N, C-alpha and C positions, 0 to 999 in steps of 0.2 A: 340324574347319575348317568342314564344312557346317552344324553346330550354331550355331557363331558367327555366320555368314552369315544363317542364319534368325532368330536373335535380333535382329540389327542391322536387319533389314527389319522386324521386328515392332515394334521400339522406334521406327522412323521412322514407321511407320504410327500407333503410339499418340500420337505427338506431333503428328499432323496434326489440325487443327482444322476438322472437316467438319460443317456445319451443315445440318439437314434441316428440313422443315416440321413445325409444331407440329399440324397436322391429319393424319388417317389417309390413307394411300395410296388413290388411287382406281383403279378398273380401266380398263383400256384394251382395247377390243375387237380381237381378233387378225384378224378376217375381213372388215372393212369397209374399203373405199376411202374417200377423203375425201368425194367425191359421195354415197356410200351412207350414211355416217355423218351428213352434215348434213342430208340429205332424208329421213331415217329416219322413218317414220310420217307422212309428209308427206300421205297419203291422208285422214288423220283430220282435216286441216286444209285440205281441198280448196277450200274456196271462201273461206278467209280470205286477205287481201291480204298478200303476201310483201313486195312492194317497190313503191313509188310515187314518182314523180318530184314534187318539192316545187312546180315551178313548172308543168308541163303537166298534172299529175294522172294521167300515165299508169301503169297498174297492171299488175302481175303477181299472181295468185292461186298458192297452193302447187300447186295442180293443173296450172296453166301453166308454173310454174318446173320442176316434175318432167317434164313432157311435153316442153317445148322443150329442156331439157338432154339428154334422150335423142335428141330429132331432131337436134340439132346434133352430138351425138357420132356419130350414124349418118351424117350429111352429111359429116363430116370424113373418116370412114372411106372414104367414097365417093369422096373426092377423092384417096385415096391416103396419108393420114395413118396412121402406123404407130406401135407403141408406142415411146416414147422421143423422138420427133420434137418439136421445139420450136415452139410458135407464139407470136409476138410480138403483144401486144394493146396498140395505142396509141389508146386512147380515153380521154375524160373520163369522170366519174361518170354512168352512164346507167342506166336500170332494167334493160337487158339484160346489163349487166356481170358480174353473178354467175353468170347462165345460160351465158354465154360461158366463163367461166373453169371452171365446173363441167363444161360440155359437153366442152372440151378434155381434161380429167383422166379423165372417163368414157371417152372414146375412147383412152386410154392415152397421150395427148400430154402435153406438158409446158408449163403455163402460164407466160408470162414477160411480165409487165406493163412497159410503157414509159411514160415522161411524155410525153403528147401536146403538151404545151408546150416540150419539149425541142426543141433546135436539130437540123435534118436529120442533121447529121453525128454528133450523140449517139445518134440512134435508130439510124442506120446501123451505128454501132459496136456497139451492143448486138445487132442483128440478126445481124451478121457474127460476134462472138464467140460467141454462142449457137449458131451453125450452124442458124438457124432455117429451117424449111422453109415457113411460111406467115405471113401478117400479117392482122390484124384491125384495122380502122380506120374512120374516117368521112370524109365529104367535105371537112371543113376541114383534115384531116391528111393527106389522100390524097397531095398535092404532095410531102410530106417523104419517101414511102416508094415512090413509083410508080417509080423508077429503079432499084430493088434487085433486079431480076429474079426476084421471088417472086410466086406466087399472092397476090391480095389480096381478101379479104372486106370489103365496104363497107357499114356500117350507116347506115340512114337513107334519105331520099328523093333525095339527090344521086346523079344518073347520070353515071359517067365510064366512058370507052371501056376495055375490057379487064379491068374489075373483075368480081368475083363478088358478087351481090347477097344480103344476108342473108335477107330474106324470100323471094326465089326459091329460095334454098338449102333453107331449111326446108320450103318447099312441095315441092321436089322429094324430099326425104328423106321426106316423108308420103306420096307417091305411090309410092315405090319398094318393092320387094319385102322380104322378110325380111333384118334386119341380120346380116350375115356378119361374125363376130368371128374373127379368125385367132389372136389371142394375148390370153389373159384377163389382165386387170389385177389385180395383187395389191398388197398393202400396202406392200411393200418397193421397189415401182417409184418412180421420180422422178415427180412432178407438178408442181413448180413450180420456177422458176428466176428468181427476184427477183434484182435487182442492188442490192449493197450495197458502200459504201466500206470497210466493215470497220474494222480498226484502222490500216490503212497509207495509207488515202486514195485508193487508186486503185480504180475500180468493177470489181466482180469477181461473177459469177454464182454464186449460193448454191443448191446443190443440196439440195432438200427433197423427202422422200418422203411418200407417203400417210400413213405411220406417224408421221412427224414431226409432221405437221399435226394429226392425230387425237388424238396423245398431248398436245399443246399445249392443244388444245380441252378435253379431259378435265380437264387440270390448271386451267386458267383459269376453266372453267365449273364448278368443283366445289361451289360453294356454291349453285347454282340448284336449287331444290327443285321437286317436282312442280306445286305450287300456282303457281309463277312461270312455267310453260310457257304460252306464248301471250299473254302479259299485257305484254310490254316493247315499246315502240316506240322505235328507236334512230335517231339521226340518221346519215345516211350522207354526211358532208362530207368526212371525210379521203379523200385520193385512194385510190382502188381498186387503182391499180397498185402501191401500197406495200403490204406484208405487214400493216401495221395496219389498212389498210382492207379488205382481201380477207378476211383471215383474223379479225382482231379484231372487225370490224364485220359484214361480210356473212355469213360462214360462222358465227360465233358466234351472231347473230340468228337467222339460218335454222335452226340446230340447235335453238335453243329455241322455234322456231315464233312468233317476234316479227315485227314489220314494220319494214322499213328505209326511212326516208325519204330519198331520194336527192337529194344537191344537188351541181351541177357545180362551183360556186364561191361563196366567200363574199361575201355583200353583206348589210350589217346588216339593212336592213328586210326582205329576203327571208328572212333567217335567223330572224329574230323571228316573222315571220308563219307561217314553216313550223312552228316550235316550237308556236305556239298553234293553228293550224288542225289540224295532225296529232296534236296532244295528245302530242308527244314526252316521253318520261320519262326517257330516257338520252341524254346528248350526249357523245360522244368529241370532244374539240376541243383547241386548243392555247393556250399563254398569250396569244398577241397577240389572239385572239377574246375572252378573258376581259377584257382591257385594254379593248377596245371596248365591252363590256357595262358595265363600270364607269364610264367616262369620256366616251363619246359622247353627247352629248343627244338623239340620235334615239331612244334607248331609252325617253325619256319620252314619245314618241308613242304608246306601247303600254301597254295595261292589263296590269301584269305578274301581277295577281291571277288572270289566265286561264291562266298557264302551269301546266302539269301536271308540270314538270320536277322529278324526284326527285334525279338525280346527273348530275355532269359528271365526265368522266375526262380528264385531261391527261397527255400523254406526249410523247416526241420533242423536249422542250425544257425546261429547268427553269422552276419556278414560283416568283416571287419571293414572299417572306412577306408583305410590303405589299400585294401585288395579291391574295394569298390572302384577307386580312382584309378588304379592300375589297369583294371579290366575296361574301363570306359575310355582309357588312353588308347589301349591297343585295338579295341573293337568300337570305333566311334560310329554312332548310329544305331548302336544295338541297346535298346532300353533294358535297364536293369530293374525288375519288380521284386519286391520282396513281400512275402505272404505270410500268414499266421494262421495255423489250423490246429484243430484237435480232432482224433478219432471220435471222441465223445460228443462233437458237434458235426458229425458227418462229413469233416474235412475242412475246406476252407471257411475261415471265420472273418479274417481282415485281408485287405488286398489292395495293391495299388491299382491293379486294372488299368484301363485306359478309356474312361468313359466318353471323353470329349464331349461333355455336356456343360460347358462353361467352367469346368474346374481344373481340368489336366489331371495329371498324376500326383500322388502324393509325395511328400519330401523324401529325399535320400535318407537312408538309415532309419526311415520309419517303417512299421509294417503295413502301413496303409490306412484307408479310412474304413469307416464302417459300411457294410454291404446293406442293400435294401433288406427290409423285414426283420432287421436284427436290433435288439437292444444291448446296450453295453453300460456297464457302471464299474466303478472301481471303490474297493472297500479298503479300510484300515485292517491290516491282518490280524491284530489283536482285538479291536473293539467292534468290528464288523461295520462301522459307520461309513456310509458312502461318502466319497470325496468329490470336490469340485475339479475344474480343469486345472491342468498342470500340477496335480497333487498325486504322487506315485502310491498306487495301492494294488490290491488283488483284482485282477481282470475278470469280471463275471459277465457271461452273456446269456441271453434269453431269446429264444426262437423256436420256430418249428423243427429246426435241425437237431435240438437237444435230444440225445439219446433216451431211450425208455429207462435205461439203468445198466448196471452190471449184471451179467447173468450169474443167478444163484448167490447174490452177494448183496443183500439189502443193506447192510451195514455201511459198505463202502459208498453204495448207491445214495444213501442219505447224507453222508459225509460230502459228496459231490455236488449234488443237486438239492437245493434247499426248498422249503415248503411253498415258496412263490415261484418256483420253476428256474431259478437262476443256477446256472452251471459254473461253479467255482473252478477255475483254470489252474490255480497254484502258481501263475506268473504275475509278476509285479510290472505294471506298467502305468502310463498315464495317457491323457488326451490333451493335445495343445488347443490353443484358441482357434486353428484353422480346421480342427476336426481330424488331425492326423494323430496316430497313435504310435507310440514307442514302447518297447518292451525292455526294461533296464535290469531285471533280475528275475529269479524264480524261487518260489517258496518250496516247491518241490526239488528233488536233489538229482533228477535224472542226469546222466552223462550224455551229451550228444556226440556219438563217436561218428564222423563221416555222415551225419544225418540220422543214424540209427539211434535209437533210445536203449541205453543201458541202465537198468535198475541196480544201484549200489546194495540194495538189501538182497537182491538175488545172488549176486557175486559174494557178499559176505557169508550167505547161507552155504554157498559151495566151499568157501574157505574154511568155514567152521566145521564142515564135515571131515575134514584132514585130522587124523587122530593126534597129530604134533601141534595143532593150533589152539590156543587157549582163547584168543579174541582177535578180532579183526575189524578194519573200518576200510571201507572203499569210497573214494572221492575222485572227483574230476580234476584233471591238471591240463592247462592250456597247451595246446600244440597246433603249429603253423598248418599242417597238412590235414590233420583229422578234425582241427577245431578243438576238441577235448579227447583225452585218453583215460581210461580207468587206471587209477593208482591205488595202491593198498599199503596199509600199515598193519603189521601183523605181530601179534604176541605169541612167541612160541613156548612150548612146555620146556621144563629145566633140561630134560635128557634129550631133547631133539637133535638130530644130526643134519636134517635137510637144509639146503641153501635157499636163498631168495629166489634164485632161478628155478629150483625144484617145485617151489609154490607157484610160479608163473605157469609151469608145465602142467601141474595138477589142474589149475583151472582150466587151461586150454583144452584139457582131455575131456572137460564135462560141459563145455559150453560152445556156442556158435563162435566163429572166427572173430566177429566184430565185438564180442562181448570180453575178449580175453584182457587180462590185466597186463599192463604193459610197464608198470613200475612196481616193485614190491622193496618195502624197507621194513626191517625187524625194529620192533620197539619194546620197551618195558611195559608200557601201559597205554591204553587208548584213552585219551581225554574225552570226558563226558560232563554234561550239565547237570546240575542238582536233580533234574528230572530223569536223568539217564540218557538224554539224547547225545549222540555222537557229535562231537564239535569238528565237523568236517572242514570248515573254513580254516581253523588253527591248524588242522593237519596239513591241509593243502599250503598254508603259508610256511609251515616248518619244513615240509618237503622241498619247497622252492629255495628257502635259504640253505638247506642241507646240499643241494645240487649245485647252489652257486650259479645259477642259470636262470634264463627266461624261458618262455614257451617254446623257443626255437630248437632246443636241443633235447628236451625231455623225451620225446618219442624214441630217441635212439638208446636210451639207457635201458639196460636188461636185454 
């Protein structure tokens, strides 16, 4: 009997289609924390600029980054921060951001970036859910967090009563005696708690260890040879509170001793000026920025011959083939790489890269090949059966980069990571005969607005909190500029007097700007499946028919 069971297990494993990288495994150091790994050999580049603000020109050299990271870690411990305590950082992209994140991790704390443009209630929800012990912010966001009864460190020149000032804190740490470390930080400790909507649409804290992030950087940077160290200047425009910004841009660039050109927000003239002035050669961006570069006449004001740009990388939103072709025509010689990543997988999961190891880059419109140290499989969404090449299914990944789980949410963790360690992404894709992977759909229903994830469930909850709304459904509508916009169908109560515009304003007053509902349509009933699931695709099709338009005009409605 036992022999039969073993045979069945063996056969089942034989029938699983598990795909691995075409490139050799890369070593992952066992004894380095993320800050130690990122700043390793920083002394060899002491006077080289590590970070610079595009507008102000404020700089940090590698010597200063290393020094202030240690000073901030020491200051945090003097404030009573202990290993495992969460620090929420509600800041825009500033030159100090990486130092703050690395300092928190060096102190044994857990960095949790929050969107500074978020509504006060959204930031409060994250602070409370994360059990945060401290907040770092600036003067413009101070009012959003001042009532949360936590110590607040304020960056910048704004002086507010009761706050701890960044400059004063570092100066005090400089004057203090030896740094007393009660509990050494090791690679298996938590170091980051970014928030993600995952596959179910509700925001959850993603528990990432030093090991997770070091392993991700080792895989994603595998093709960077010694001759490339210190040579790259990367645009730091993607939000640093997001895993893409802090890991894929800041940590990756600092690890390779390049320079990060920090930008707080996108404005086309400033963007182009920064690319030229700082000789940026690698720019992680999103499709709406590529659209502006292709179509906006402002671009013609600049001498594009002065650009040193070698590659752009897009992620977080799909790239339309027509846009890719138009960009390549206007910017010949600039490689366009598409990447795919998840917060739950510590950032980059699939990438084009440029390994130059006999293979070249992945195909256009794919999201790249499997990175070293990763395993990928595709499963049938209904049966869970693993699928062969060229068969679309849910993409699952297994590696050292997979999160520990969702903070205080065992149920969602077990739904996302199975008993064999596979992270279920909720995205539908396939791998072709050459090992390139294409994403074709997604099980999860997140809306990708200009690269930001918007959860329909969150907006539905906001709408349903209005006393005149009986039912609501939120779904994505295609849009040329934003990629997708949140649209809503709403069932109003019989005696309601509010307009569709009133409902949009109501949502806008309760959520961050990028989450605002851009189109609202009143309906008599929300279509649902027998199991009670909202039929979002049907709503989207009906809305398109009602508007009598394609994606190009929808954003202007309402």
